[in-house]
Each structure stands twice: as structure tokens, then as C-alpha cells.
N, C-alpha and C positions, 0 to 999 in steps of 0.2 A: 708210547709216544713221548716226545720231549717238549718241554716248554720253549717258547722263544727265548733267545739269549738276552742277557742284560745289555743295555745300551751303553755307549760311552759318550763323553761330552763332545768328542770330535765326530763320532759316528752314531747318530741318533738310532734308537731302537726301531726295529721293524719286525714283521711277523714272519717267522720261519715256518717250514713245513713240519708236520707232526710225524714222528716215527715211533715204532714200538719201543717200549722200555720205560714207561712212566713208573716211577718208584712210589712206594707207599708214603715216603716222607714228602715227596713232591705233592701228592694228593693232600696230605695233612696241611702243607704250607699253602695250598691253593695257588701255586704259581709264585710264591714269594722267592725273591732272589733272582727273578728274571727281569727282562728288559722293562723299563718303566718310562713312560712318557707323561709328563705333567704339563697340561695345556690349560691354562686358566684364561679364557678369552674374555672379551667384553660382553659375552652372552648375546651376540648378534644371531639372528635367525637366518640360517642358510637359505639363500634363494628368495629372500623376502625384502629385497632392496635395502638391506642393511638395517631393517627394523630392529630396535633394541628391546630386549626383555627388561624393562625398567619397572620396578614396583610403583604402584600409584601411591598417593599420600594417604589413602584410606587404611584403617587398621587391618581390615580383612586381607589386604594385599601388600602388607608391609614387609613380607619376608618371602624369599624363594623357598620352594620345595626341592630338596636334594634327594635324588634317588640313587641308591648304590646297588650294583648287581653285575652280572656277566653278560657279554654280548650274545646275540643270537648265534645259532650254529654257523660254523664257517669262519668265525672270527676267533681271535686269540682268547682263551679262557682266563683272562686276567680281570681283576677288579676294575670297574669303571664307575664314574660318577657323572650324573647329569642333573641339570637344574631346570625347573619349570616354574611358571607363575600360577597363581590362583586364577581360575576362570572368573571372568566378570559376570557371566550369566550362563544359564543352561543352554541358550541358543547361540551364544558367541563362539566363534571358532577359536580353538586354542592353538598356539604355535607349536605345542609339543615340548618335550624336554630337549634341552640343548646340551651337547657333550661339554663337560668341564674338565675331567681328568680321566686318563686311562692308564693301565699298567700299574695300578696301585698295589703296594706290597702288603696291605692289610685293609680291613674294613675301616671306614672313617670312625672317629670317636668324637662325641659331642662333649663340650665342657658342661659342668653341672648346671650352669644357667642357660645352656644351649645357645650362647652368643657366638661360640667358635666351634669349628670342626678341625680336627687334626687329620691330615692326609700324609701318608708315608710312602716313599718310593725308594728303590734300591737300584743303583747303577754301578757298572764296572768302571773302575779307574785303574791307573797304572799299578798302584801298589795294593789293591784290594777291592773293597766294595764301599761305595759312598751311600750312606743312608741320609735322605733328605726329609725333613719334617716341615710341612707347610700348615700354618694356621689360617683357615679361611673364615672370613667374617660371614656369619649366617644371614645377615640382612642384606649386605651389598654384594656378596659373592666376590669380594676383593681379598687379596692376600694381606692379612694383618701382620704376619711375621713368618720368616722362613730361615732355616739354618740347616747345616749339614755336618755330619761326622763321618770320618773314614775308618772302616774296620780293616786294618792292614793284615796281610798274609792270608787273605781269604781266596781260595781258588775260584776260577770262573764258573765251575759247575756246582758251587755250594748253594745251599738254600738258606735264606735269612728270613725268619718269621719275625715281623716287627709288631710290637704291642705298645702303642702310646697310651699313657695313663694320665688323665687330668687329676691333679690333686685338689683337695678342698682347702682354700685359704692360703695357697702358696703359688708363686710364679714359677717355681722350679718343677718342671714336668719330667717325670721318669719315662724312659723308653726302654722296654725290655726286648732284647734281641736273642732269639733262639737260632744259633748258628750250627748248621748241619753240613758236614763235609764228607766226601768219600774217603775211606781209609784203606780199602782193599777191593780189588776187582779180580774175579776168577771166572774161568769157563766151567760151566756145569752141564751135565747131561740130563735131559728130560725125556721120559718115555711117554709116547702118545697112548692113552688107554684103549683107543679104538683100533688103531692100525698096528700098534706094537713097535712102531719105528722109534728111533732115538734121535733127538735133535740136540745140538749144542747151543747154549745160550750164555751170554755174559751175565753174571750176578755181581752186584756191588754192595759192599758193606758200608753203612753210614754211621757216623758218630755225631752226637749233638752235645753242645754245652750252651750256657747262657752268658750274656754280657749285659751290663747296664750302662746307659748313657743318660745324661740329664740335659734338658733343653730349657734355657731361660726365656720365658715368654716376654720379658721386658726388653732384653737386649738381642735376642735371636742367637745367642752363643750356646755352643754345646760343651759339656765336659764329659770326659770318658773317651772311649768305652772302657769299662772296668770288667775284665773277664772273670767269671766265677769258676771256681775249681770243682765243677759238678759233672764233668764228663766221665762216663757216658750218662746222659740224661734224656728223658723223653722231651721232645721239642715243645709239646703243649704245656702251658703253665697258666696260672691265674694270678692277676696282679690288681691291687687296690692301693690307693694312696690317700692319706689324710694330709693335714697341714705340715707334718713333720717327718713322716716315714712312708716308705714303700713297703707294703706287705706282699711277699711273693711266695707262691706255692710252686714247687718243682718236684719231680719224681726221678729217682735213679732208674735207668733203663736196665731191666733184667738181662743178664748175659747168658750165653749157652750153658755155662757151667753152673748156673743158678737154678737148674730145674728142680732140685730137691727143695730149695727155699720157696720157689714159686708154688709148688704143690702144697707146701705146708702153710705158707702165708705170703701173700703178695707184698712186695716192698712198700713201705709206707712213704707218703710224701713228706717233704720238709717245708715248714713255714719259716721264712726268714724275714726279719725287719731290717731295712736299710735306711739310715738317715738320708733325707733328700740331698743329693749331691755326692753321696759316698758309695764306694764299692765294697765296703766292709760291713758285714752284718752286725747289728747290735745284739741280736740273738738269732739262733737257728735251732728249731726244735722239730721233733717228729709231729706230723699232723695226722689226724684221723682220716680214714677213707671218706669219700672216694678220691681217686686221683683227679687232679685239676684238668680242665679242658673245656672252657666255654660256659661254665655254670654261672648264673647271676651272682654278682658280688658287689658290695658298695660300702662306702665309709659312712659310719653312723655319727650323729651329733655328739656322742660321748667321746669320739676319737677312736673307738674300736671299729672293727670291720665285721661285716656279716657276709656269709656265703650260703646260698640256697642250694642244698644238695639232695640228690635222689628224688627231687620233685616234691619233697614233703617235710624236710628238716632244715632248720637254720642253724649254722654253726657261727656263734659269736666269738671272735678271736680278740683277745686282749693285745693291744699294741705295746703294752709295757712288759708283759711276761711271755706272751705266746700261748697262754692258757686258752683252751677252746671249750666253750660250753655249748652243748647241742640241745636245741629246743625243737620239739615236734609241733608242726602246724596241724592241729586236729582236722581242720576242714580239708586238708590235702591228703588225708590218710587213706582214702578209699583206694582199693586196689582194682585197677581196670586193665583189661588186656590191650586196649588201644592206647598207644603212647600219646603224650601231650607235650606241647611247648609250655614252658613255665617261665614267667618273667617276674622281676622284682625291681621297683624303682623307688628312689627316695622322693619324699614330698617336702614342700617348703615348710610345713608345720612340724617337721621332725618325724612324722609317721612314715610308714612304708606301705606301698601298694603292691600286692602280689596277685597274680592271676594264673589259673590252671584250667584253660579252656576245655581240655579233654574231659575233665570232671565237671565242667560247668560251674566253677567256683572262682570268685574273686574276693579278696579280703583287704581291709586296711588294718595294719597291725602297729602297735606301739613298741618300738625297741626299748624305750625307757622302762617298760613294764614287762620285760621278758617276752616281747612279741605277743602280748595280749591282744586278742581280736577286738577292735573297736566297731567294725562294721563288716558284714558279710552279705554278698549277693549271689544268688544261685540263678543259673540260666541254662537253657538247653545247649548241649555241646554242638559246635558247628560241624560241618561235613569234613573239614580238614584241620583238626586241632594240632597237627604237627607239621613242621616244614617251614621253609622261608616264604614270606617274612614271618619272623617269630612272634610279633605282636598280633594277638587275636582279640584282645579286650583292653580298653583304655579307660582311665578315670579322668573326668573333667577337672580343670585346674582348681575349681572351688571344692571338689570332692563330693558334689551332690548327685552327679549322674554318672552311671557306668554305661559305656558303649561297648557292644560286643558283636561279633559276627553272628548272623542269624542261624536258626536251627537247621538241621538236615532237611526237614520237610519243605521249608520255604526259602532258605538262603537269605540274602539281603543283610540288613543291619537292624539291631535292636538297641533300645535305650531303657535303662532301669533307674528308678529312684533309689539311691543308696540307703536312705533312712528306712524305707519300708520294703525294699526289694521288689516293688511293683513295676511292671512293664508300663512305660509311659509313652513310648513311640516305637514304631517299626516301619521299615521300608523294605519292599521286595518286589522285584520283577522276575523272580524265578532264577536269579543269578547267584551263584556262590562265589564269595570273595575269599582271597587267600590271606589277607592281612589288613590291619586297621590301625590308623594313627590319628592323633589330633594335633594340629599345629598350634603355635602360641596364640594365633588369632581366634582360635575356637573352631576353625574349619576342620572337618573330618576328611580324611583321605583313605579310601578303601582300595586295595590292590587287587586287580583282576588277573587271572591266569592267562587271559587272552587280550588282544588289542581291541580298543584302547585300554591300556593297563592301569591307568590312574583315574579314579572316579572321586569327585569332590562332593561333599554334603555339608549342609548347614548343621548347627547343633540340634536343630529340630528334625534332622534327617531328610530335609528337602534337597533333592538333587541340584547341584550347582553347575555341573558340566564335567567334561572329561579332558584328559590330555594323554598323549601316547609317548611311549619310549621304546626303543629297540632292546632295552636291557631286560633280562629276566631278573625281577626285583628281589633283592635279598633284604633290604632295609630302607627306611625312609628317615630323613633328618630334617 
């Protein structure tokens, strides 16, 4: 099948029919480079006499909940964002989540202080593709800043994977673009194993390279794009930014003539450091495995960056030399057949929280002491430790309580005292949840696989109410 086309300024995007022929790169891009419609309304509730979703003055309801995911079957499989308010009480009816944006070219990205969200869209224009970055205020759901940059010479059927990166301590925001274009199309024959018949199908060869653009959060102006000479490259990359540099992992794509090299040793990734605002690398060195592609990574207080790889090791990368030091997290070293989501988040006190729910382990580590473990909590593994939403365990802002999805036997939610590892609270009505988040107010949000998909709880695990969304939830902000 094919994705809906990109929209134009004169001809807004619409949903086209799906036809056979979805490429591997289109799957990787998740629909990136296709039609994008950004609609940031005043959050009126449809069909409710114009009632507005306006947060109350109370701390518990001072922020919207933003839900990112894909629409239900039958709609376009493009990223969408919806906003909901916190329930007032368990018995009060919730207006549900209100659509905010659709056709996003990437998952939203939160700023380090969670005050802003970056939304990216891609639209077709006369001379190429226009990438628009919108910074959304997390409290008011209003546009804080918006800007666009045009990538010229891009064909209509190209895919553009957009990765916005919030830096720490700088207003210059890098945007990594993986640009994938068709370079050859040929007719190939395919034999049916059952009937023996031969059918002819079109096959397309795609090539990717990366480009960098920089968005000034103060002025809304873009610089770039700066095209990198890394074609052919794998589209997937990993990017982290501190106050002065963008650290970017990319990988050369193996070519048909490289089979001997592939059998001997897979191509190594490259780690490059770009001064913010520049398209010229300050250094570019070979980086140890694994290849980049969605693994947790963050900037450390020291200015270096950390990448959590293989679900058990942290690679600390020097932003001055590119030297990589690999540290093993002993608590994550257990080998299990069941895969697990792994998360890593920076904390305000300079420590790092990491969770591996498939092993029933969460730790607080100190990057200043070679990721020495300061606290460790063990809990029963949940029924679904892998899959979206990725968050299965969260740490309270004070670092005193760990919240996790409940065990296979009971489901629900559990709370543990970090200092002792003791179970302090549990809630279950026999339901298994898919993801767990804690909002800045302290309210917990558990994601259900069925409607209503959003369930809210107090920090003591008291149910507060539910809200529904038509999206299959991938993440909550």
C-alpha cells in the first residue's frame, strides 16, 4: 500500500486510498514525508455547545495531558496528537481527548523541563519539501513558536524522517533530517511457491542521506539545511544535544557488493559532533556497536552524552574527543527470553533513572561516579513488558516512590518505597495496563489497551477517573 500524499499550501492534505507496495523505508519512517495537517484548535469539545477544555487553577489540573498515537483502523496511519484534561473526580464525566494535530512527521519531543513540545510536519511545495517545526506550550496548548525550512530538490515520493532535538542550555535546536529518495525502479519476476506461477512486480531502490537544520527557539528562524555527505546511509539515527554540540550517530548502508564485508564484520556506525548551528563536524569517529535506532540517549551534567544499548550497557561519549567508555549495568545483566522495554531519564539532581520492566528492575544511577547504582528496586514483571507505550515504570519527582505496572497475576498498578524496596500500595481490578506515566502534578496516567484508554490515579493509587481517545496510544506527554 502507499501512504497518503503530502499536502500543499494551496491544496490541503487528504486521505488517499491504500494500494499494495509499501516499502521497508516507508515502514521505518512511519509515514514520514507524507501529507501533514497541523490543526491546533482552541480545544473546544465537539458537540458540547462550544465548551472549552480550560485547565482549572488547581495544581492538579494545571496542565493538559497530550496523547500521541495512530488512529483506529480505517484512518490514515499517520502520527496524531490529542489533548485531554485531568478528571475532576472518579464520577465526573470526562470530555475525552480532543484532536490537536494529525499527519505528524515524527513523534513529539519534550523539552528537558517539559514546558514545550516540538511537533514536526512535512508538506510538498513547488521546489521540494517544507519541514515545519511547531513548539507547543504544554500548559496552555498554545503555539509558542513556529518556523519552516524548505529542502529543495526533493521528489514528491521521497520520505523525510524528522528528528527534533532539544538541547540543554541553548535556544538553538537541531533538527535531523533523514532524506530517502527513489533512485531506480525495475520490473522483477516473482514465482508463487504454491501455484508455480510467475508474476511481475515493480521494485524500487531507495537511497538515504542526512541533513541538519537548526531552529532558533527565540526568533523562530531556521538555518540550513546542511546536507551531509553520508549517502548511502541507513535512515535511522540517534541524536543528542548539549549546550554547544549535536552528537549524531549514523551508519553507512551496506551495498550489494559488500557481502564479504557484512559476513566478516558489519559496518560500524559513526559518531559526529556538530557545533550548534553548523553543518561541519568538529570530529567524526567510528562508534562501537550497536547501530543507532531509537535507543535511549541523553545529555549528562558533565556535558558528555550517554547511550543505553543492548538493554544492559551504557556508552558514555566524550563530546570533546568522541571517545566512548562502555559501562555495564549489573542489575540489567540477567538474560531472559522475553524482550523488555528499557527507558532512561535524566533527573533534576543529576542522577539517571533507568527501568527494565521485563526483568522487574529499576535503578537510580550516578553518572558522575561511572553510573554507580545509588538505589535499586525489584518488582514482578508485568504481563506486557515490551511494546508501546514504552514507559512501564516511573519514578516520583522526589525520587522516593517507584510506580510500576502490576504483576502478571493481578495486573493493576504497584508503588514501592525506593529506600527499602518495600511495596507500599497496590491497585487492581483484574485489568492489565500497557503503559504508565506521571504528570508534573503528581497524577498518574495508566494506558489501557481498550476503551476508555486513559485511566487516572492519585499518587496513592486511588482511581480518579477515565478519559477516552480514538488513538492507539504510543506515548503520553
